[in-house]
ROGU-589489 format. One line per 2 residues: number of its first residue (from 1); their letters; for each residue x, y, z of C-alpha. Coordinates in Angstrom, 3 decimals, padded with zeros to 6 digits. Example, Ala and Ser with C-alpha at 12.3 -4.5 7.8 and 13.67 -1.06 7.14 Angstrom:
2
1) AS) 012.300,-004.500,007.800; 013.670,-001.060,007.140
***
This chain:
244
1) XX) 013.824,008.154,015.557; 011.182,005.534,014.574
3) XX) 011.768,002.455,015.970; 009.847,-000.705,016.345
5) XX) 009.651,-003.845,018.518; 009.782,-007.349,017.120
7) XX) 006.621,-008.036,018.848; 004.874,-005.488,016.508
9) XX) 003.217,-007.144,013.332; 002.612,-005.695,010.115
11) XX) 000.867,-006.626,006.891; 002.501,-005.467,003.872
13) XX) 001.231,-006.188,000.456; 002.645,-005.959,-002.935
15) XX) 006.161,-007.008,-001.192; 007.865,-008.641,-003.765
17) XX) 008.971,-005.484,-005.612; 008.937,-001.439,-005.946
19) XX) 007.429,000.303,-003.058; 006.010,-002.708,-001.253
21) XX) 009.368,-004.238,-001.060; 010.888,-000.703,000.389
23) XX) 008.138,-000.544,003.202; 009.025,-004.548,003.757
25) XX) 012.544,-003.802,004.273; 012.287,-000.585,006.169
27) XX) 009.738,-001.912,008.708; 012.168,-005.016,009.074
29) XX) 015.340,-002.828,009.594; 013.716,-000.693,012.557
31) XX) 012.687,-003.764,014.171; 009.088,-004.801,013.308
33) XX) 007.622,-007.973,012.501; 006.595,-008.263,008.376
35) XX) 004.219,-010.567,007.004; 005.009,-009.686,003.322
37) XX) 002.303,-010.719,000.889; 002.486,-011.344,-003.030
39) XX) 002.047,-013.574,-005.694; 005.283,-014.848,-006.862
41) XX) 007.187,-016.717,-003.944; 010.346,-016.431,-006.058
43) XX) 010.555,-012.542,-005.902; 009.390,-012.792,-001.888
45) XX) 012.224,-014.885,-001.133; 014.708,-012.162,-002.996
47) XX) 013.562,-009.617,-000.890; 013.874,-011.804,002.180
49) XX) 017.368,-012.052,001.313; 017.798,-008.171,001.468
51) XX) 016.626,-007.772,004.535; 018.567,-006.946,007.869
53) XX) 016.677,-009.385,010.024; 015.260,-012.125,007.754
55) XX) 014.494,-013.978,010.490; 011.516,-011.439,011.307
57) XX) 010.123,-011.519,007.667; 007.283,-014.414,007.098
59) XX) 006.151,-014.896,003.515; 002.615,-015.355,002.109
61) XX) 001.962,-016.225,-001.443; -001.643,-014.890,-002.166
63) XX) -003.091,-013.426,-004.970; -005.170,-010.826,-003.561
65) XX) -007.864,-010.807,-006.454; -008.731,-014.299,-006.257
67) XX) -011.274,-014.181,-003.723; -012.019,-010.797,-002.907
69) XX) -015.001,-010.989,-000.590; -013.026,-013.827,001.060
71) XX) -010.179,-011.600,001.993; -011.491,-010.115,005.734
73) XX) -011.255,-014.131,006.537; -008.011,-014.467,004.913
75) XX) -006.785,-011.473,007.751; -008.439,-013.605,010.327
77) XX) -006.289,-016.237,009.346; -002.861,-014.440,009.135
79) XX) -003.591,-013.287,012.766; -004.517,-017.051,014.081
81) XX) -001.082,-017.564,012.271; 001.041,-014.587,013.699
83) XX) -001.193,-012.656,016.157; -002.867,-009.405,016.359
85) XX) -000.922,-006.748,013.956; -000.283,-003.356,014.690
87) XX) -000.609,-002.038,011.099; -000.906,-002.760,007.536
89) XX) 000.555,-001.157,004.235; -001.403,-001.990,001.360
91) XX) 000.756,-001.593,-001.597; -000.094,-003.702,-004.211
93) XX) -001.518,-002.292,-007.523; -001.815,-001.859,-011.329
95) XX) -001.093,000.656,-013.661; -001.376,001.457,-017.494
97) XX) -002.604,003.741,-020.025; -005.672,003.433,-021.225
99) XX) -007.519,005.911,-023.187; -011.472,005.852,-023.332
101) XX) -011.442,004.394,-027.002; -009.732,001.531,-025.516
103) XX) -011.682,001.043,-022.081; -013.579,-002.191,-021.762
105) XX) -015.335,-003.999,-018.972; -012.681,-006.605,-018.467
107) XX) -009.691,-003.771,-018.262; -011.826,-002.004,-015.716
109) XX) -012.599,-004.822,-013.674; -008.717,-005.997,-013.515
111) XX) -007.789,-002.818,-012.259; -010.425,-001.944,-009.763
113) XX) -010.025,-005.467,-008.526; -006.556,-005.005,-006.915
115) XX) -006.422,-001.316,-006.851; -009.936,-000.639,-005.036
117) XX) -011.846,-003.519,-004.143; -008.933,-005.818,-002.625
119) XX) -007.845,-002.925,-000.277; -011.558,-002.212,000.987
121) XX) -011.776,-005.649,001.809; -008.510,-005.711,003.279
123) XX) -009.165,-002.916,005.361; -012.306,-004.786,006.523
125) XX) -010.554,-007.511,007.723; -007.824,-005.447,009.475
127) XX) -010.649,-003.205,011.182; -012.113,-006.147,012.933
129) XX) -010.857,-005.526,016.586; -009.986,-009.438,016.921
131) XX) -007.223,-008.727,014.220; -005.527,-005.314,015.404
133) XX) -003.912,-004.402,018.486; -006.300,-001.664,018.880
135) XX) -005.421,002.233,020.064; -002.854,003.294,017.388
137) XX) -002.891,000.549,015.024; -002.708,001.874,011.695
139) XX) -003.443,001.190,007.739; -002.049,002.938,004.757
141) XX) -003.032,002.499,001.615; -001.143,003.538,-001.543
143) XX) -002.938,005.702,-003.907; -001.605,008.153,-006.613
145) XX) -001.293,011.341,-007.584; -003.434,010.319,-010.535
147) XX) -006.082,010.229,-008.237; -006.235,013.986,-007.832
149) XX) -004.917,015.197,-010.724; -006.030,013.302,-013.956
151) XX) -004.111,013.251,-017.061; -005.320,011.791,-020.404
153) XX) -005.422,008.194,-020.908; -005.636,007.462,-017.271
155) XX) -009.505,006.563,-016.925; -009.723,003.171,-015.234
157) XX) -006.351,003.803,-012.791; -007.370,007.696,-011.745
159) XX) -010.415,006.217,-011.435; -009.529,003.136,-008.963
161) XX) -007.242,005.339,-007.050; -009.365,008.446,-006.685
163) XX) -011.906,006.045,-005.303; -009.539,004.640,-003.108
165) XX) -008.917,008.023,-001.518; -012.472,008.891,-000.925
167) XX) -013.233,005.229,000.402; -010.400,005.215,002.815
169) XX) -011.144,008.887,004.357; -014.634,007.478,004.958
171) XX) -013.449,004.385,006.841; -010.928,006.343,008.783
173) XX) -013.636,008.637,010.024; -015.886,005.682,010.567
175) XX) -013.343,003.513,012.553; -011.424,006.302,014.445
177) XX) -013.455,005.498,017.801; -011.855,002.105,017.946
179) XX) -008.267,003.802,018.065; -007.344,002.573,014.261
181) XX) -005.989,005.250,011.599; -006.169,005.061,008.083
183) XX) -004.344,007.258,005.339; -003.396,006.981,001.983
185) XX) 000.022,008.101,000.105; -000.342,009.405,-003.329
187) XX) 003.031,009.314,-004.962; 003.700,010.512,-008.794
189) XX) 006.047,008.511,-010.804; 008.569,006.672,-008.988
191) XX) 011.331,004.677,-009.743; 009.865,001.095,-010.100
193) XX) 009.567,-001.819,-012.404; 006.028,-000.136,-013.167
195) XX) 007.493,003.063,-014.672; 007.779,002.424,-018.499
197) XX) 009.678,004.725,-020.814; 006.715,006.408,-022.072
199) XX) 006.028,007.491,-018.539; 009.759,008.625,-018.025
201) XX) 009.487,010.702,-021.268; 006.339,012.315,-019.852
203) XX) 008.129,012.747,-016.497; 010.970,014.450,-017.889
205) XX) 011.154,017.904,-016.709; 007.947,017.948,-014.715
207) XX) 010.079,016.997,-011.229; 012.720,019.470,-010.210
209) XX) 014.275,016.842,-007.983; 014.174,014.032,-010.919
211) XX) 012.065,011.116,-010.668; 011.158,009.864,-006.764
213) XX) 012.745,006.945,-005.296; 011.120,004.228,-003.460
215) XX) 012.665,005.303,-000.125; 011.285,008.452,-000.654
217) XX) 007.345,006.867,-000.339; 008.470,004.071,002.058
219) XX) 009.651,006.446,004.218; 006.536,008.368,004.639
221) XX) 004.431,004.780,004.603; 006.375,003.738,007.968
223) XX) 006.004,007.214,009.715; 002.256,006.832,009.312
225) XX) 002.547,003.283,010.476; 004.706,004.531,013.583
227) XX) 003.384,006.285,016.714; 004.739,009.150,015.697
229) XX) 001.929,009.977,013.886; -000.772,008.975,016.473
231) XX) -002.683,012.025,015.690; -003.210,011.452,011.968
233) XX) -005.618,009.840,010.427; -008.193,010.468,007.340
235) XX) -005.335,012.142,005.421; -003.978,011.678,001.872
237) XX) -000.063,012.470,001.548; 000.980,013.813,-002.228
239) XX) 004.517,013.013,-002.845; 005.122,014.432,-006.067
241) XX) 008.151,016.959,-005.962; 005.447,019.897,-006.188
243) XX) 004.556,019.082,-009.681; 000.719,019.221,-009.368
***
């Protein structure tokens, strides 16, 4: 059974809703301390009210795309405030359907900023040995099945997630000697606020067990953050009910 101590701290981005909220609440339920990051304070407070141990959840209101190059310093400030971290789950992200004919630089930059550039620089900050606990520390990044199996209209989204998967595998091998593990989780359509009616219609009949739940992904992420997965790094786990 997976369990954590209060002294084990985890950063969770995108913690105000969806998969990020699920990960933050599950880590908290299992005993860990969570630093929950998102843009909306009201949603973070709503998440904290659901927590089993709310005293072990600390809220940080932050737009990760405001100063992407400054994110390693931001992680350092979090470490100074809360202590070294055992792990990080990067769950912030942006979806959307953008056919090639509608793609422009503004759209691409917006999607890549939160889906690719921000996680890379958060990883840079976490990988600094001054900010993590060393051996068996772990980072997990939400990628997407769309980063591997690319459907029409996903030019920007699939590009950002495919790049994330490749980069994190490279980072995992680079920093393995420090004892820090890096993995991705790639879900297909999950029942969150990001899943619109078009996506639901597209998914109808595609998943034999129905649409995925937040808990299906959160359980895998927490496993990869725990010492139960101490021999796993540089992997990308697809959670799609066998659809691909």
